[in-house]
N, C-alpha and C positions, 0 to 999 in steps of 0.2 A: 504494500500500500504506500502511495506517495502522500506525504503530509504537505499541506499548503505552506508556502513560504509567506511569512508575515514580517513586515518591517516594524510595525508597532501593534500592540494588542488590538483586537477587533472582536470583543465579546458580543455575542448575539448576532453575528453575521448571518445573513439569510442564505447566501450561496456558498458553495464549495468549489474548489479547483475541479475543473472538468464539467461543471454544470453548464448546460446550454441556456443562454439568455437572449432576450430581445431588448434593444434600446427603445424606451418609450417614444412614441411619435407624439410629442407634445411641443407646443410653441408658446410657452408663457412669456409675458413681456419682461423686459429688463435684461440684465447681464446673466448669461447662462454659460456654464463651462462645457456643455456637451455640444459638439459641432452639429449643425443642421444635417450635413451629409451622412452622418452615422445614425441618425434617428430612424427607427423602424427596421434597422438591420439586425441580423442575428449573429451571435458569436459564442465563444466558449470562455469561461473564467479561466485565466492563466495563473493568476495568483491573487491572494488577498493582501492588499498593501497595508491595511490598518484602518484606524478610525481617526478622522481629522475634523477640525472645524469646517463647516460648510462654506466654501468660497463664494457661493451665490449670495449668502447672507453677509459675509465679510465685505463684499464689494460695496455694500450700502451702509457700512459702519456698524453693523450689528456684531455680536460676539461669535456668531457661527455655531452656537450650541443649540441643541445637543450635537455632538460630533457625529459625522456620517461615515459609514464604512466605504472605503475606496477599493476598487478592484481593477486589476489589469485584465482587459478583455481582448481576445484574439479573434480577428475577422479574416476571412479569405478575401484577398484583394478583388477577385473576380465577383464576389458578392457585393462588395462596396462600390466598385467601379465597373459597371457592366461592359464597358468598352476596353477594359484592361487586357493587354495582349502579352503580358509577361507570363512566366511560368505559373501554372495552376497552383503550385505549392506555395506561392508567395502570400504572405500575410501582412496585416497591419495590426499593431497592438496599441491600445490607448487606455488610459486610466479614466474610469467612469465611476461616479458615486452611486451607491446602492439605490437611492430614490429614483434614479433614471432607469433601473433595470426591472424587467419582468421575466418570469420563467418562460422559456420557449415552448414548453409542453403544457403550460397552464399551471404548473406547480414546480417548485424546486425539488431536486432530489433530497432524500433524507440526509441529514447531516452525518458526516463521518467523524469519528473521534479525531481530535487534533491536539497538538501540544499547547496551542495558544487559545483554545476555547472556541 
């Protein structure tokens, strides 16, 4: 079993390494850290980065609390960019906060035991 890599503690994280997720297709006003081009796309959790203050709140002078779990999500380039002509194995990885993620199958896989919670 591969344990997720975690930079900082992320207690209560909803997703695990290997879970398939979809980036929410939402367009709220204001400063958002999730690029438009990735919204609605599906990927796989590559790692759990930890829990951090929400930068979407920090941008407006709030404290960013409660902290949000940040994940690195891996996407196939050909899924993100339909006209991509590079090798099919090419991927793009980006860090996305949990509140932007939804389970790809309608629900996340059951949590596996981890060292970091």
